[in-house]
N, C-alpha and C positions, 0 to 999 in steps of 0.2 A: 447366819448365809444369806448371802443376797441373790438374786436371779439378775444376771448381766447379760444383755445382749450386744453382740459385736457385728457390727456392719463390714463385711469385707474380709476376705480370708488373705491380705497380703502381710509382708513379712511383719510391719509392724503391729497389725493387729493381732498377728497369731503370738507374739512375744508378748502384748500387754494379755492376750487369753492365757496364756501357760501360766503367767506368775500368779494371775487373779483365781485361777482354778488351785494353785498350789497354797492360798490365802483361804482356802475353804469356801470357795462362793461357786456357784452354778453357772457356768459360761457356755452360751450357746452362739456361735458363728454363722450367721446368715451371707452365703455368698451367690451372687446371681450368676456366676459362670459355672461350670462344671468342675472345675479344680482350685486348688489353694496357688499360694505364691505371687499372687499379683504380676508383677514386672518379671519374675523369677519363673518365665515360661520355658519352653521346651519344644523345638521342631524335631520331627522324627521322619526319615522316608528313607527308602529302601538300603536300611542297615544304618543310616548315617544318625547321627543326634547333634542337637544344636543349642546352646542356649539362645535364647531370642534378648534375656535384658543383659545385665550386668556380667561380665563375663571372667572378672578378678574381686576378689574380696581384700580390701583394706580393712586393718583394725579389727581384725578377728578375737581381739578380747572382750567385745562387747557380746557376742556371740556365746564366749566361752561362760560368760558370767550366766548369761539367761540359763546354760544348761547346768550351773555347778548352782544356781538358786531354785532350780526345777526339780533337781534328781540327782541321784546318785553317779549317772553315765555323765561323763564328760564329752564335750563337742568331739573331741577327737575318737572317742570310741565308738561314735555313731556316722562319723564322715572321714576320709583319708585326705586329710587337708594337708597341703603341702604348697612351701614357698617358692615362689616362680624366681628362679636364677637363669640368666641376668632379669632384673624386674623388668627393662624393656630395652630394646634397641632403637634409636633415633635416625632417621634418616633426612637430613635436612635439603633445603632448598638448592645449595650449591654442591650437593653431592657427598659432603662432609657426612661420614656414618660415626656413632659412638654405641656401644653397649654397657648400660648401667649397672653394677651389681645390685643385688637386693640387701636392703637393711644396712646398707655400709657406708657411712660418710667420708671414710678415708678412701674407700672404693670408686666410689664415684668422683671424688677430688682429681685421684690419679687419672682416671679414665679420661675425664674432661681434658686434663693438662694433655694427654697423650694424644687426644683425638683432634681438639679444636687450639692448640698452643699454650705456651707456658702462661700462666696467670688465669686461665680461663676458670681452673678447678677452685683456684685460694678464692676468687669474686664469688664463684657458685658457693661453696663452702660458707662464706661469711653470710652469704644472703640466709643459709640455713640456720645459723645462729640465731639473726635475726627473726626468722620464722618460727624457731622455738620459744624465742622469749614470747613472739604474738600467742602460740599455743598454750604458754603457760598463763599468759592473762586471761585468755577468753574460754580456754576449756572448761571449766567449772560453770560460769553462768549462761554460755550457749550452751553446751551438752548434757551437764550432769545436772540441772538443776529445772524446776519449774520455771518459766519465763518471769523475770521480776516485774511486779506491780509498775514499779516507775522505770519500763522497759525504754523509755527514752534515753536514758544513761548511757545504754548501749548503743543507741543509734546515732549519738551524739560526738562518741569518741571512737577515734581512729586507733587501734591498739597496735599496730605495726610501727616499730620504731626505725622510721626512715633515714637514711643518710642524707645531711643537710646536701644540697646541691646547688652549687653558684653558677647563674649566669646573667649575663649581662646587667652585672652590678646587683643583682638581686641574688637573695639564698630561699629557695623552695625546697620542699620535702614532698616525696613521691604520694598521692592520694589514691592512683589507681594503680593496680597489677602492670598494666605495660608503662607505667612511669616506672615502677620498680626496675623492670628490666631493663628500659633504656638508660637510666639514670646510674642504676648501680652495677648492673651487669655488664653493659656496654660491648654487647657481642650480639648481633642479631641472632644466631644461632641460640646463645644461651637465652634470648628472651623467647624464642621459639620453644625452646625446650620450658620453660615458664607456663607460657601463655598457652601450650597444650593441656595443661592441667584445668585450667578453666574453659576451655572449650569442650574439655570431655564431660563438663558438666554443665554445657550449653550457657556459657556466661560468656559475655562480651568484656576481654581484658583490659579494652579503655574504657570501661567504665564501672568494672568490679573493682570493690574497693581493696586497698593494698591488703590487707590482712586476709585476701584470699589465700597468701602465701602460705597459710596452713596446709593448703592440700598437697603439694609437694613436700612438704616437711611430713605429714601422716605417712606418705607413702614411704622416703626413704629413712623415718624414723623407726617406724612399726613393719614394714614389707609391704609385699602385695602376695597374695596367697591363690590357689585353686583348690577346687575340690575333686580330685581323680576319682573315676569310676562313675562320670555323667555329668560334670561341671556344676555349675554353681544351684543348678536345680535340686542337686542333691541335698543342699543346705538347706531348701525349703522343703524338701521330702521329711528330712530330720525334724525340722521344727514339727510339722504337721505332726509325726508321729510324737513326739514330746506331748503336746498337746492332746493327743489322744489318750497316752497313756497317763495323763493327769485329769481324765474323764471330761476333756472337753467335748461337748457336742458340736457336729457340723453339720450343717443342711446346705445343700449345694443347689444351685437353681433354683434358687431362693430368693426372689427380690424385693429388699424392703421400698416400701413406696411411702411411708410415712413415719413420722417418730410422734406418737402418743403423747400428751402433756397433760398434766392436771395440777391446778393452784401452783403454776409457776415450775412444776418438778417434773421429770421424764417419769410416764407410766409405763413405755413400753413401746414396742415397734407395728407398723400394720404391714402386712406383704401382699404380693401382687394378686393371689388368689382369693383377697378378701380376708384372710384369717387375721387373728392380731395374737400378739405374743407380750404378756406382761414382763415387765422389768423394773427391777428398783435404779437400775444404771444403764445408760447404752455409751457403748463406745464406738465411736464414727471414724471408719478409716477411708472415707470418700471425700472426694474435692470438695472444697468450699461451696462452689455453685450448686452440686447435688445436695451437699447439706441443707443449704438454704432452702432447697426444695422440698426435701423431706419434710421441712419443720413449716412448711405451708408458705412458703415464700419470705418469709419474716427471716431478716439477718440473725445469726445466732451470736453475733458479736457487739458490743459496747461500742459507744463510738469512743472513747476513749483508749480500745485495744488499739493493737497491730493489725491492719486493715490485711485481709487475705489477698495473697499476691495473686495478680489476674496476668495472661501473657507468659511468654517465654519460649524456649526451643523442644523440638523435638529430636528422634534419633531416627535415620535411615538405617537398616542392616541388612547385609547381602550375604547369604548363606552359599558357600559354594562346596558342592559335593567332588573331589578332584581322583583322577586314578592317580597311580604311583604312591609310595608311602611317603612319610614324613622325614625328609633328610635330618642324619644326625646331626646335631649342633644347632640346630635350628631354635632362634628366640621365640618364646612364648606370645612375645607381644613386641609387634613392632610398628611404630607411629611415624608415618611418611607424611611431611610437613607441605604445607601448601608452598607453592612457588611467589605467590601473590598474597602476602597477609592481608594489606588493605582492602583487595578484592573481595577476598574470604569473608574479611569481617562486615564490610559493608553489605553483601549479599545475604550473609546469613544474619544479621539485625536490622536489616529493614531499610538501610540507606539506598541499596539499591536492590530491586527485586530480584529473585531467583538465587540460583547458586554458583559457586566459583566451580570452573571448568574442572579445576585440580583443587578440591579441599584438603585438608588435614585428615588424613585416614588411619584409623586403627585397623591393623590385622593380627587377629589371634591364631595361632597355631596352637593348638595345644598337643602335650605328647600324652595320648590318653587312648588306649585301645577300645575304651567304652565306647567311643563318640564315633567307630566306622566299623565296618563289616568286615575288615579284615586290614592285615599291615599292608596290604598292596594298595591302600586308598588313604586319602585324608582329609578332614573335615576343616576348613578355613571359614572364620567369618571377619567380615569387613563392616566397619561401623564409622559413620559422621554423622555430628550435629547438623541438623537440618530446620528451617523454619517450620512451625506448626501448623496443623492444618488451615486455622484461618477461616474456616468457612467454604474451604471450597467443596466440589463436588467429589463425591467418590472417582468415578471416570478420569476428571480433571485431575485430581491428586493423584493417582494410579500412574498417570501417563507420564506427569512430572517426575513422581519416582523412579519410573524405569528409564527415564533419562538421565538421571542424576545416580542410579545404580550402576551403569555403564560408566559414568565418570569415577567409580570408586574401583569397578575393576580396571579401568587403564591406570589408575594410581598404583594399584596392588600389583600390576606386572612390573613394577619396578625392581618388588623384593622377593616375588615368589616366581623364579623362572619357569619359562614355557606355561604360565598359568592357561590361558586361552587352550592351547592344544591338551592342557590335562583336564580340562574341565568336563565333567559329564551334565550336570545342569546346576543352576542355579535358583534360588528363591529370595523374593525381595521381602521384607519386613517393612511397611512403612508407618508414619505417624498414625493412620488408620487403625492398624494394628496394636500399636502401644496403647490406643484408646481404648479397644476392645479388650486389651488382656488387663487393663490397671482402670477402665472407667474414667480415666482421665480426659478432661474435654479438649478437643483438637489434638489430643495426644502427646499436651506438654508435661515433662518430664522435671518436677520439682526440683530445685537446687538445696543446698546444706544451707544452714543459717550462717550469716556473718554479720558482725559489728558495723558501726558507722556507717556512712552511707546515707544519714537519713532514716534509716531504720526500712528501709527499701527489701532489704534481704534477710529482716527478721520474718518470721512465720509466725501466726497468732499462737495464744497460750491453748495449753491442751485443754482446759476448762472453759466453760462458756458461760453467759449470763444466764441459760437455764440449768437449773439443779441437777446434778445428775447426769449430765450430758458432757461427754469428754470426745475428745478428738487425738487421732492416732495415727503417725504414718508421716511420710514425706509433706502434707500439705500442712500440717503443724508444728509446732515446737518440737526437735530444734532442726527440722525442714529433710530434706531429700537425701536419698543414699543409703545404702546397706546400713554403715553403723548409726547412723542416724535413726535410721527406724528402729533397729534395735534398742537405741535409746529413748524413743520414744515411749515404747512397751514399756520401758521400766518406769518413766516419770507417770505415766496415766497410771498404772496398777499401784503405784505408790500415793499419787492424788486418790484413789476410789479406797484405799485401804486405811491410810494414816488421815484422811482428810487434808485441808488446805492448807494445814500445818507444815506438810511435808515438803522437805528444803532439799530433796535428793539423797542419794547413796555417800557416805562417807568413806 
């Protein structure tokens, strides 16, 4: 039985902790804040409750596997996991609307044909077939195996089987998600639907590789899910309680200030109060910049490894407490697409500073009595991708975020009738709050790993050049997002228990 110190109580870190405890190790989790869950935080006021991080769960099989592997109780016996149907309602710039059924390719094709015209559904269906092929090609190396030592093979190969596009006597294949939308979908609304999946992860579709197509495929193949009885924060609670049941020890408000090393191997962690804890293994769930600092400023990656990703986007969230109950038949999720795509992308990804006046906004209206004081009220969450803090002062960042929040409310008025008349109060969650909840510098939200694109969307391996030191969560392989966090926990547990010969679950 080894002593294992886990830094951080995010979802990936807790997934690793539970699996390692089941394997017979003594696991202690050190969390600098007062609670667990990382990005899966909760805001409560006046009887209203809101998720402040992800509001929907794709690919729940990852978390089902965790519960199966760490005990007899299934995930569904611990949380009320329900499919959201329709999976989403989309309101496009020209006013066209469409509601897409959950986990039904045929239903999505029919809905798109009815809303956008004959042929639209077929083009989207054909795209999903290619996206499935991409998923089949990349699922194991990118999600279920430790990162290959020869990771450059993944960096150089674009797995999306793009359709040849002829223009001006030249034949080209789509290399970016935006090109897939323009050349293969051939409808601005279908392209907006496609690109919204990238925007939701803070990715620029003009530079995101074509195999980012797996994002919509995952949703339409495996569905999107919600946890009734309190939202996705309840998933974090269930994982935390599973850790406790497996005798994982949690120490909250315990900031790790250093990682002790002896003869090239970790020896434990140093804490803010001056104490030290010995450990044969250390699992770090913090951002690369933080981990380097904990190791005395020396990079934990070798020169031949995937470099840690720097920069990225964050998220602005506006929580709305409304008088009046949720109308029957309301979609759980509505995506209101930006009127000016280029302006939105230029402002979000740096060509032009600031944020588009009417960005793409996701409106979540859960049918969950646990979120409201009574049936005469409704809890609504608005979110949009925004630039990360980038060194701005707290005051300046909050002023900018206040203006952006008004933009989000303006957009939401298109799909929530009488919104401002119903509004009791609203709370704005800025990139600064993202940074406080997760420890991510500038509030950057890590993205999932993708092949191709020279490796810039790969993440560093879970192992480091310091023996016994591993990384978990969105900042390491296989990247950000709830499914990927759970997968990283499984990979790290396998590497600790079985050693470097571990090749992933079969």
